[in-house]
N, C-alpha and C positions, 0 to 999 in steps of 0.2 A: 665509238661504235655502240649503239643501243641494241642489245641482243634481241629486244622484243620487236624491233622493226628492221633490223639489219637484212640486207639482201645478200644471202650466202651464195657462194660459188658452187656449192654442191660437193666440193672436195672435202674430204675427211682424213683424219689420222687415226690409226688404230692404237688404242691404249688398253691396259689391262690392270686389274687389281685382284684382290683375294676372291672375288665373286666370279670374275671372268673378263671377257673382252668387250669393248665398246667402240663404236665409231664416233669420234668427236669432230664436229665441224672444224675445218682448218682455221677459220677466223677466230675461234674462241681461245682465249689465253688460260681459261681453266680446263681441267681435265676430267679423267674418268670418275674420280671420287666426288668431285663437285656434281657431276651429271647424275650420280647415284642420289646424292642429296636432293637434287631437283626433282627426280623421280619420286623420291619417297615423302617428301615433305611439302605438300600443298595445304598448309595450315592457316596461317594468318594472312598469307598473300602479301606479307611485308618483307621485302628483301633486305639483305644487309645494306644495299646501296641506299636505302631510305635514310640511313643514319651515317653520313660521311665521316663522323668522328670515330665510328668503329673501324672503318677501313684505315683511317690515319693511324689509329693506335695499333692495329694489327701490323702495319708497316714499321712502326716504331719498334715493337718487340722483335720482329724478324731481323731488322737492321742490327739492333744491339746484340741479338744472339750471333749473327754472322761475324760481327766484330770481335766478339768475345772468342768464338771458335777460331778465327784467324790468329788472334794473339796467342792462343794455346797451341797453335800448330796443327789443329784438327781440320782446318780448311785452308786450301792453298789460296794464295793472294788473288790470283786471277778470278777464281770462282767467287771468293768473298767479295771482291770489288764489284763483280757484276750483280751480286745479289744486293749489295748495299745501294748501288745505283738504281736497281729495279725497286727496291723499297722506297727510295726517294721519289721516283716517278709515281708510284702508287700513291704516296702521301700528297703529292701535288694534285691529285684528283684525276689524273689522265686515264685511270683504268676503273673508275667506279662502277661502270656498267657491267664489269666482269664479276662483281661480287653478287651472286644471284641466288644464294641459298636462302630459304625461309628463316626468319629469326627464330621461329619456334621449331625445334627439331630434336629428335632422340640423339643419343650418342654423346651427351654432355658437352656439346660444342665441336664435336670432331669434324662435321661438315663445314663449319665455319673455319676452323684451323686449315683443313685441307684446301678449301677454296683459296685461302690466302697462300698456302704453300705452292699450289699449282700455278696460280697466276704469276707469282713472283719468280718461280722457276722458269716459266716460259718467256717471260720478259728477259730474265738474265741469259737465257739461251740465245735470244735474238741479238742481245748486246754482245755476246761473245762470237756471233757470226754463225750460229747453228739454227736449225729449225725448231719449231715448237714440237714438243714430245721426244726430242733426242736427249732423253733423261740421263744417259750415261755420262753427259758432260755436266749437267746440274739437275739433280733429282729432287722433287718436291719433299720426300721424306729424308733421304740420305744426306742432303745438303742444306736445304732451307729450314728443315725441322731438326737439324742436328742438335743434340744435347737438350732437346725439348720433348714435351708431351702436350697434347691438347690440355691436359689437366694443369699445366702451369702457364703455357702461353696464352690460352683462351681467357682465363680469369684476370690475369695481368693486363692484357689488352683491354678488356671490358672496364677494369677500374680506371685505367688511364682515360678512356673515352668518357666515362661517367664524370670524372673530375672536370673535364673540359666542358661537358654539357651542362653540368650544374653551375659552372661559372657563368655561362651565358644565361641560365635561368635566374641567377642572382641579378644580373644586369636588367632584366625585364622586371623583376621584383623592385629593384631600387627605383626605376623609372615610375612604377605605379605608386610607390611610397610618396615620391616627390609630387606626383599629381594630386594625391589626396591631401598632402600638406599645403599645396598651393590653394586648394579649396578651403582648407581650414583658415587660411589667412583671409581669403575673399569673403568668407562668411562670418568673420569674427564678431561683428555687430548685429547678426541676426538672431534676436532672442526667440527661443521656442520652448516647448514643453518636452522635458525629458520623461521617458516612460520606463516602468518596470512591470513585468508580467503583463504587458500590453495596456497597462492602466496609467493614468496620469500620475506623475511622481512630482518632480520639482523642476524649475526652470533651468535652462542652460542655453547656450548658443549653438547654432548650427556649426559654426566654426569649431567649437570644442568637440563636437561629434565626429567631424571629419578629421580633425587632428588625432583623435582617438584611433581611428581607422589606420592612419599612417604610423602611429606608434605600435599598434598591434602587429602590422605587417613588417615593420622594420625589425622587430625581434626575430623574424624567421631568416633574415640574412645571416645573423650570427649562428643560428642553429644549423642551417644549411652548410656553412663553411666548417663548423665544428664536426659535423658528421662525415663530410666527404673527405676529411683528412684521414679517416680510417682506411681509405683506399690507397694511401701511400705504401702500405705494407703489401709486399708481393711474394710469390713463391717461385720465381724463376730458378730453375736448377732443381726443383723438387722432382721433376718428371712425372712418373706415373702416379705414385701415392705419397710422395714426400721424402722417400728414401734416397732419391738422387741417383737411382740406377741409370747407367748409361751416360752420366754427366760427370765431367772432370770436377774434382773437389774444389778447384779455383774458379770454376765457371760462375757460380752465383755472384760473387763479389765483383768479377770483371763485367758481367752483364749488368749488374746494378749500376756501376760507373757509367757505362754507356747509355743506359736508359735515362739516367739523370741529365746527361749532356744533350741527348736527343730531344727529351720532352720538356727540360727545364723544371721538372717536378722533383721533389725530394723523395724519390722512390727508395724503399729500403727493403732488403731481404728479411723475411720473417725469421724470428729466432727458433721457432719450431715448425719445420716445413710440413710435417704430417698434419699437424693442426691446421695450418694455413691452407692445405690443399682441401681438407674436408669442411672447413668452416665457412658459412656464408653470413656470419653475423654483421659484417659491415653492410652488406646489401639490405639486411633487415632494418638496420638503424637508419639508413638513408632513405628507404622506403617510408619509414615511420615519419621522417622529417617532411617528406613530400605530402604524406597524408595530412600532417598537422597544418601545413600551409593551405592545403585544398579545403580543409575544414574552416579555417578562418576566412578564406575567400568566399566560401559559400554563405557563411553567416552574414559577412558584409553585404553580399548581393541580396540576401533576404531583406536586409534593412532598406537597402536602396529601393527595392520593389514596394516595400510597405510605405516608405516616406513619399514615394511618388504615386501611390495608389489614388484612384479617383478617375478623372480629376475633380469631379462634382461630388462624388459619393464616398471619397476615400480621404486620406490624410492630406495629400496635395501639399506637402511642405516643400517639396523640390520638384523640378521638371528634368526628366532625363531627355537627352536628345532623341527626337523621333527618328527612327532608322527604317521603318517600313510599315505599310498598312497593317493593322492588327487583325483584321477579320476579313473573310470572304462573304459575310452576310451582314455585319454590322458596320454601317458607314461611320467614319470618323474615329473609329477605335484604333489606338496605338498602344502596342504592347511593350513591356520592358524586356526586349528580346535579348539584349546583350547580357544583363545580369542572369537571365534564364539560361544562356548557353554556358556561362560560367558555372552555374549550379551544376549542370550536367556533367561538365568536365570534372568537377570536384567528386561527383558521385563515381565516376569512372576511376579516378585516382584512388579513392577509398577502397573501391573493389580490387584494384591492382595490388594495393597493399596487403590485402587479405590473401591474394594468390601468392604474393611473395612469401608471406608468412607460412602458408601451407607447404610451398615448394622448399623452403628452408628446413622445415621440420621433417620433410620426407627424405632427406639425405640419409644415406646408409653407409656405415663403416668408413672406408677411407676416401670416399668421393661423393659429392652431391651431383647426381646426374641430372637434377632439375634445373641447373643454372641457366639454360636457354630461356625458359619461361620467366625466371627472375629477371634476367637482363631485358627481355622483351617488355615486360611490365615497367621496369624502371625508365627505360628510354621513352616509352610511350607516355608515361606520366610526366616526364620532364618536358617532352615536346608539346604535349596538350597544355600543361601549366603555362609554359612560356607564351604559347600562342593565345591562351585565354587571357592572360594578364595584359599582353600587348593589346588585345581587342578591347578589354575593359577600359584601359587607359584612353586609347585613341578614339573609340566610338561611344564612350559613356561619360567617364569621370571628368575629362577636361571640358565637356560641354554641359555639365550639370548647372542649373540655375536655381535660385531660391525664390520661393513665394513669400516674401518678407512679411506682408500683411497677414497672410494666413497664419504664418508662424506666431506673430505677435497677438493676434485675436485669440488664438487657441490658449496662449498663456493667460490672458486676462479673463478669458471665460471659463477657465479650468478650476475644478475644486482644489487641485493640487496647489493652487497659488496660496492657500491658507498655511502651508508648511513654512513659507517664508515669514509669516506673521507669529508663528508659534513661540519664537523667543521673546516676543513683546507682549502677547495676549495670554500665553499659557496654554497648555494642552486642552484643558476643559473647554475654555472659551472657543479655541480653534476648532474643536470637535463640534461644538454647537453651531458654529458658523457653517461648517462643512455640511451638517445634517440639514440645516435650514436651506442652504443653497440647493441641495439635492431635491428637497421636497418642493421648493417654491420655483425653482428654475432661474432664480436671481444669481448674480454673480457675487463672488466674495468681496470684490472692491465695493460694490454698491451697498452690501449688507454691513460692512464695517462702518461706513459713513452713516447709514440709516440708524444703526444702534449707538452712534457717536462714541465708538471705541477708540477712534483717532481722528485727528484732524486730517483734512485733505492733504495739507502740506506734509505732515508726518507720514502719511500712507504713501504719497507719491515718492517721498525720499527712500522709504524702505523697499518700494517696488521698482525702483530704478534698475534697469538691466544689470549694470555693473555691480549692484549690491546683491544680486540673487544668484549669480553664477560662480561664486568663489567664496572661500572662508573670509570672515571678518570678525573684528573685535566687538563684543557686546559688553555694555555697562549695565551691570545688575543694579537694581534699586535696593 
């Protein structure tokens, strides 16, 4: 049932909380506290349901908690079993539309936690043969949230969800790396001019340039994996501030065991629960890794736009696949729209990293209440980066072609060609040739022959592409 389009019967059930009473539509599995969150927070307009991994992770945490409470004798078997089954139904995606609160919220994630508690409680009630809202049989706080606080359940669930989301991001990154690597092989024999400071430098191949992009991005897979391992540390059992009030001393270890089984992840209880409850360092580190990836992607897209610039009045060394008409007034113009959109995604991710940094710094005493904006920024960055990399690969990189003759002619017309002759002619002679070439407009190749500095055979051998794009031995006279 999509609550935005559902045809409601008009029947309601009355629920109450600290603030007072509310009428909740009978069809809704969430309750009064979720309704408060919906009323209060119209901020990003992005609901929890936009990120299914969050819902799955909340279900994981609630299931592990119920099993731990059952083992400790704190929750009777019938209620525990119903909660566990409800969590599994939630994890299967059957109730995604019931997770309706805004990602950005006050209360350090309380609205998110209560949205999960209420939905799971009402599903469990129906499984036990009761009606929604008959909380004396299964209560969102007394049963589903038993031995927990938002301050341990919320960050633990978010960490689990982020681990899974980053793993999917890595898959998109891996495919993009492979696409660049394939182009590196395809363009291996395309000689071109390398540039530094946007000036002619020395020859290279277009394949080397694209292989460098692949190597540049492949480093980020290791960095992402290294950083998300920080999320394995959790604070389940910390409850409100890390002291473990209202939790059995054996609860954290049992909860850890079940979370490992449910998620397949090596989750571990933090050694210092107070520190783990107020520290957001793992989020900062992961945001930094996302920013680093974004910066690299943006730089590469800048290069693609430069290399394809023109076609008549730019570098025109490569052709990007044409994706749409480029102008409403200039006929025939085609813009590099795919690299452009990736640039913009990168800017957003960089901005999100600053937000995460400021939110982490704003934490006070035993809790950082700014975690919802941290979580929102991280999930948004991951989502946008994955989509951007898939788009870049599918709609741009795989279709890039080389203008081989343009690349080759630029090499032979470039002043930078003289660098390849420097070991043979010496710096002074090479400088003289470069200066004369600039003043006369002649090419280095022609000037060497004109001044009889080398035979054509010698010159052609030195300037063979394979001799200019890698180190080689020199015999000194």
